[in-house]
C-alpha positions, -999 to +999 in steps of 0.1 A: +567+167-262+570+201-273+537+223-279+532+245-315+530+278-297+504+301-314+519+332-327+499+356-320+478+380-350+484+353-371+462+351-383+450+387-394+489+391-400+475+363-429+438+379-441+460+409-444+482+398-467+456+378-485+434+411-494+465+431-507+476+400-531+441+395-542+436+434-549+466+426-568+457+393-592+424+409-597+437+434-620+453+404-640+413+390-648+401+397-684+360+383-668+348+415-686+319+415-650+347+427-632+357+461-631+376+471-600+361+458-574+373+469-540+387+441-510+367+457-481+379+430-456+392+387-453+382+367-428+401+330-425+388+306-402+416+292-377+421+263-397+431+286-429+407+261-452+385+286-459+386+327-465+356+354-466+364+379-491+343+410-484+342+436-514+327+464-524+317+479-565+311+509-575+312+505-612+291+475-627+268+448-612+276+432-575+262+398-585+277+393-616+310+405-595+301+376-570+297+351-599+329+359-619+351+359-586+336+327-573+343+311-609+377+326-609+385+316-567+405+289-578+430+310-607+431+331-575+437+309-549+464+296-575+481+330-581+489+330-540+499+299-530+530+317-553+528+348-532+520+333-499+546+319-476+520+294-461+510+254-466+479+259-468+461+285-485+426+288-478+398+279-504+386+315-517+346+325-510+338+358-522+305+380-504+296+413-525+295+437-485+267+464-491+285+481-452+298+513-479+259+509-501+240+514-465+264+541-452+255+554-480+214+549-476+219+559-440+238+593-450+207+598-478+180+594-447+198+614-420+203+646-449+169+645-454+155+646-416+184+675-415+167+693-443+131+691-434+143+693-395+156+730-416+123+731-438+104+730-402+118+756-379+110+777-406+077+776-408+067+803-388+042+796-355+011+811-355 
């Protein structure tokens, strides 16, 4: 009985390829709700049945973009079938990634705190 050897990091390579291919395929979408999203990460389940696709947007409504991408998931998955050299192309599940949004909020809070501290340092002591 021969055992199938797992290829190290194959899941990461597949996820990375999906991320690159999706970035190209999404540009082909004609939906006005999808305006240049950035694919931040792809997480593929070990059985390759599902892929969580995390994206961010600079322009447009994140919720509308998420709805449009999930509606187009079948079309995008079909495009992946033609590009990927794997037996099972995962079902795609798009999720808005607030990481960059949170980072900007944290940066603004830090800047505000630093500005407040600088003002406090400038005040003369009585």
